[in-house]
C-alpha positions as CSV (number, residue, x, y, z in Angstrom):
1,M,-74.9,-45.7,-87.7
2,L,-73.1,-47.2,-84.2
3,N,-69.8,-48.1,-83.8
4,Y,-69.3,-51.8,-81.7
5,F,-65.4,-51.4,-82.0
6,E,-63.1,-50.0,-84.5
7,N,-64.0,-51.1,-87.9
8,L,-67.4,-53.0,-86.6
9,R,-70.7,-51.2,-88.6
10,I,-73.8,-52.0,-87.1
11,A,-76.8,-50.9,-88.8
12,R,-80.8,-51.4,-87.7
13,P,-82.5,-52.7,-90.8
14,K,-83.8,-50.2,-93.5
15,T,-85.5,-52.4,-95.8
16,R,-88.4,-54.1,-95.2
17,M,-88.9,-57.7,-94.8
18,I,-90.4,-59.3,-97.8
19,Q,-92.9,-61.9,-97.5
20,G,-93.5,-65.5,-98.4
21,E,-90.7,-68.1,-98.6
22,D,-91.1,-68.4,-102.2
23,M,-88.9,-65.4,-102.8
24,R,-86.4,-66.1,-105.6
25,I,-83.2,-64.1,-106.2
26,G,-81.9,-65.3,-109.0
27,S,-83.6,-62.5,-110.9
28,R,-82.2,-59.7,-108.9
29,L,-78.0,-61.2,-108.7
30,E,-77.0,-59.3,-111.3
31,H,-78.3,-55.7,-109.4
32,F,-76.7,-56.8,-106.6
33,S,-73.4,-58.0,-108.0
34,R,-73.6,-54.5,-110.1
35,A,-74.0,-52.8,-107.0
36,F,-71.1,-54.2,-104.7
37,I,-68.8,-53.3,-107.8
38,E,-70.1,-49.8,-107.7
39,I,-70.2,-49.2,-104.3
40,F,-68.5,-46.5,-102.3
41,S,-68.7,-46.6,-98.9
42,I,-68.9,-48.8,-96.0
43,D,-72.3,-48.0,-94.5
44,D,-73.6,-47.9,-98.2
45,L,-72.0,-51.5,-98.4
46,V,-73.9,-52.4,-94.8
47,D,-77.7,-51.3,-96.3
48,L,-77.0,-53.1,-99.6
49,L,-76.0,-56.3,-98.2
50,Q,-78.7,-56.1,-95.8
51,A,-81.2,-55.6,-98.9
52,A,-79.4,-58.7,-100.2
53,T,-79.8,-61.4,-96.4
54,R,-83.8,-59.7,-96.7
55,E,-84.3,-60.9,-100.4
56,L,-82.3,-64.1,-99.1
57,G,-85.3,-64.5,-96.8
58,Y,-82.8,-63.7,-93.5
59,D,-82.9,-61.3,-91.1
60,C,-79.5,-60.3,-90.7
61,F,-75.8,-60.8,-92.0
62,S,-72.2,-61.0,-90.2
63,L,-69.4,-60.3,-92.7
64,A,-66.2,-60.5,-91.0
65,Q,-62.8,-61.4,-91.0
66,H,-61.5,-64.3,-88.3
67,V,-59.4,-62.3,-85.8
68,D,-59.0,-62.3,-81.9
69,L,-61.4,-59.4,-81.2
70,S,-59.3,-58.5,-77.9
71,G,-56.7,-57.6,-80.5
72,P,-55.7,-54.7,-82.8
73,L,-59.1,-54.4,-85.2
74,E,-57.4,-51.3,-87.4
75,N,-58.1,-52.3,-91.2
76,V,-60.3,-55.8,-90.3
77,V,-62.9,-56.7,-92.6
78,M,-65.8,-56.7,-89.5
79,L,-69.6,-55.7,-90.5
80,S,-72.8,-56.8,-89.1
81,T,-76.5,-56.4,-88.4
82,Y,-76.8,-58.7,-85.7
83,D,-78.3,-57.8,-82.3
84,E,-75.6,-55.8,-80.8
85,D,-76.5,-57.2,-77.1
86,W,-74.9,-60.7,-78.7
87,L,-71.8,-59.0,-80.6
88,E,-70.8,-57.4,-77.1
89,R,-70.9,-60.8,-75.5
90,F,-69.3,-62.7,-78.2
91,K,-66.3,-60.2,-77.8
92,A,-66.4,-59.9,-74.2
93,R,-66.8,-64.3,-73.9
94,G,-63.8,-65.0,-76.3
95,Y,-66.7,-66.8,-78.4
96,I,-64.8,-66.2,-81.7
97,H,-62.2,-69.0,-80.3
98,F,-64.7,-72.0,-80.4
99,D,-67.8,-70.7,-82.2
100,P,-68.7,-74.1,-84.3
101,V,-70.0,-71.7,-87.7
102,V,-66.2,-70.4,-87.5
103,T,-64.6,-73.7,-87.0
104,A,-66.6,-75.5,-89.7
105,S,-65.9,-72.6,-92.2
106,H,-62.4,-72.9,-91.5
107,R,-62.5,-76.7,-92.6
108,Y,-65.1,-76.6,-95.6
109,G,-65.0,-74.1,-98.6
110,G,-68.9,-74.1,-99.8
111,P,-71.8,-72.5,-98.6
112,F,-73.1,-74.8,-95.6
113,T,-76.8,-74.2,-93.0
114,W,-76.0,-74.2,-89.5
115,D,-77.9,-77.7,-89.5
116,M,-75.4,-78.8,-91.3
117,V,-72.8,-78.1,-88.5
118,P,-72.9,-81.4,-86.4
119,M,-72.3,-83.3,-89.7
120,M,-69.1,-81.2,-90.5
121,I,-67.7,-81.3,-87.1
122,P,-67.4,-82.7,-83.9
123,V,-69.6,-80.3,-81.7
124,T,-68.5,-80.0,-77.9
125,K,-71.1,-79.4,-74.9
126,R,-69.7,-75.6,-75.1
127,Q,-70.4,-74.8,-78.8
128,H,-73.9,-76.4,-78.3
129,R,-74.5,-74.2,-75.2
130,M,-73.2,-71.0,-77.7
131,F,-76.1,-72.1,-80.3
132,R,-78.7,-72.5,-77.7
133,E,-77.4,-69.1,-76.3
134,A,-77.4,-67.5,-80.0
135,K,-81.0,-68.6,-80.1
136,R,-81.7,-66.3,-77.4
137,F,-80.6,-63.0,-79.7
138,G,-82.5,-64.0,-82.8
139,L,-80.0,-66.2,-84.6
140,S,-81.8,-69.5,-84.6
141,D,-81.0,-70.4,-88.5
142,G,-78.6,-69.6,-90.6
143,L,-76.3,-70.0,-93.8
144,T,-72.6,-69.1,-93.7
145,I,-70.5,-68.7,-96.8
146,P,-66.8,-69.6,-96.2
147,L,-64.6,-66.6,-97.6
148,H,-60.9,-68.2,-98.3
149,M,-58.3,-65.5,-99.7
150,P,-54.5,-67.1,-100.3
151,G,-52.5,-65.1,-98.2
152,E,-55.2,-63.7,-96.1
153,R,-56.8,-64.0,-93.3
154,L,-60.1,-66.3,-92.9
155,A,-63.4,-65.1,-93.4
156,S,-66.9,-65.8,-93.6
157,C,-70.1,-64.6,-94.3
158,S,-73.3,-65.6,-92.5
159,F,-76.8,-65.0,-93.2
160,A,-79.1,-65.2,-90.2
161,S,-82.8,-65.7,-89.0
162,A,-84.7,-65.8,-85.8
163,R,-87.1,-68.4,-87.4
164,R,-86.1,-71.7,-89.2
165,I,-85.4,-71.4,-93.0
166,H,-85.7,-73.7,-95.5
167,S,-82.4,-72.9,-97.9
168,S,-82.6,-74.6,-101.9
169,I,-79.8,-75.0,-103.6
170,E,-80.8,-71.8,-105.6
171,H,-80.6,-69.5,-102.6
172,M,-76.9,-71.3,-101.5
173,A,-75.7,-70.3,-104.8
174,A,-77.1,-66.8,-104.8
175,A,-75.6,-66.2,-101.3
176,H,-72.2,-68.0,-102.0
177,V,-72.5,-65.0,-105.1
178,V,-73.7,-62.3,-102.7
179,A,-71.0,-63.2,-99.9
180,N,-68.2,-62.8,-102.4
181,F,-69.0,-59.5,-104.2
182,A,-70.0,-58.2,-100.8
183,Y,-66.6,-59.5,-99.6
184,Q,-64.6,-58.1,-102.4
185,A,-66.1,-54.4,-101.6
186,A,-65.4,-54.5,-98.4
187,R,-61.8,-55.7,-99.1
188,R,-61.5,-52.6,-101.2
189,L,-63.2,-49.9,-99.0
190,I,-61.2,-50.7,-95.8
191,P,-58.2,-48.4,-95.9
192,N,-54.6,-50.2,-96.3
193,P,-55.2,-53.4,-95.6
194,T,-52.7,-54.8,-93.0
195,P,-51.4,-58.2,-94.6
196,P,-51.1,-61.0,-92.1
197,P,-47.7,-62.3,-91.0
198,R,-45.8,-64.1,-93.3
199,S,-45.7,-67.7,-92.6
200,P,-42.3,-69.4,-92.6
201,L,-41.9,-71.1,-96.1
202,L,-40.6,-74.8,-95.8
203,T,-38.6,-76.4,-99.0
204,D,-40.0,-78.8,-100.9
205,R,-38.0,-81.6,-99.3
206,Q,-38.6,-80.8,-96.1
207,I,-42.4,-80.6,-96.6
208,D,-42.2,-84.2,-98.2
209,C,-40.6,-85.3,-94.5
210,V,-43.5,-83.5,-92.4
211,K,-45.9,-85.5,-94.6
212,L,-44.4,-88.7,-94.7
213,S,-43.6,-87.9,-90.4
214,A,-47.6,-87.1,-90.7
215,E,-48.2,-90.7,-92.2
216,G,-46.3,-92.1,-89.2
217,K,-43.1,-92.7,-90.6
218,S,-39.8,-93.3,-88.6
219,E,-36.7,-91.2,-90.1
220,W,-34.9,-94.2,-91.2
221,E,-38.1,-95.1,-93.3
222,I,-38.7,-91.3,-94.7
223,S,-34.8,-91.9,-95.7
224,R,-35.6,-95.0,-97.8
225,I,-38.4,-93.6,-99.7
226,L,-37.0,-90.0,-100.8
227,S,-33.7,-92.0,-100.8
228,I,-31.4,-89.5,-98.7
229,A,-29.8,-89.8,-95.4
230,Q,-31.6,-90.3,-92.1
231,T,-29.0,-87.9,-90.6
232,T,-30.4,-85.6,-93.6
233,V,-34.0,-86.6,-92.5
234,H,-33.6,-85.6,-88.8
235,S,-31.6,-82.1,-90.6
236,H,-34.9,-81.6,-92.5
237,L,-37.9,-82.3,-89.8
238,T,-35.6,-79.8,-87.0
239,D,-35.0,-77.0,-89.3
240,A,-39.1,-77.3,-90.0
241,R,-39.7,-76.9,-86.6
242,R,-37.3,-74.3,-85.9
243,R,-38.7,-72.2,-88.6
244,Y,-42.0,-72.7,-87.0
245,G,-41.1,-72.4,-83.4
246,V,-42.5,-75.6,-82.4
247,F,-41.0,-78.3,-80.3
248,N,-42.9,-81.7,-81.4
249,R,-44.2,-83.8,-84.5
250,Q,-47.6,-82.4,-83.5
251,Q,-47.4,-78.9,-83.5
252,L,-45.5,-78.9,-86.6
253,L,-48.3,-80.8,-88.7
254,F,-50.9,-78.2,-87.3
255,H,-49.1,-75.1,-88.4
256,V,-48.0,-77.0,-92.1
257,L,-51.7,-77.6,-92.1
258,R,-52.6,-74.4,-90.9
259,D,-51.2,-73.2,-93.7
260,G,-51.6,-75.0,-96.4
261,L,-48.4,-76.5,-97.2
262,I,-50.1,-79.9,-97.1
263,S,-53.9,-80.9,-96.7
264,F,-55.2,-83.8,-95.1
265,S,-55.8,-85.5,-98.5
266,D,-52.1,-85.4,-98.7
267,I,-51.8,-87.8,-95.8
268,Q,-52.1,-91.7,-96.6
269,A,-52.4,-92.7,-92.6
270,I,-52.1,-91.0,-89.3
């Protein structure tokens, strides 16, 4: 077992490739689910998740919380059987900041294949180059399951292959179950997880003002809609910006969307 950097485990696959594209994992889900619940070490977790990865028809996996890899990584869930050279490259070049799969997983809650990414987000030239580069390291095709736990770092579990994989609905559903059970096991086994910094909480009225401001309403229009004074609206928006340490409406909107205080569906027109 090679320590890539603190808390990242990389394992050489110990299980044989299961032949045939018609492998059905459904009958094995109970076995894997129970095993993830009963697992007692990170090394065993890596081996078990690699076995599940093979049964899903993929070559390797990455189960990781989305953090800046140049910062401290204590108590971070970060397990992988990806090629070691790719992981070193990924860290050294700061790919976490624009990885298209990571970006898509922040915007989508269900399993998605990598060929779906261009339909989910606008993919930049740099991200296209990253996709092409990853293929040289055996990451040609993949399936990703976003893992969103309230109040915790965003995370995802990706299953990757050097060849084209047809992921049926059955396999995507099975991968969703495997990823979630594996992530819960990892969260249990990583000692003393450090919670992320607490986001500044806005009042209900401040959130109302931010939402209407995001729709393009002026402070006067917001005051009429909420039946409060225009000076009160100004005070709410100013205090909301102060709590986040930002200076304009766009920066404030970014933070409240990121923290889930409002969603895009709450905004009628921007």
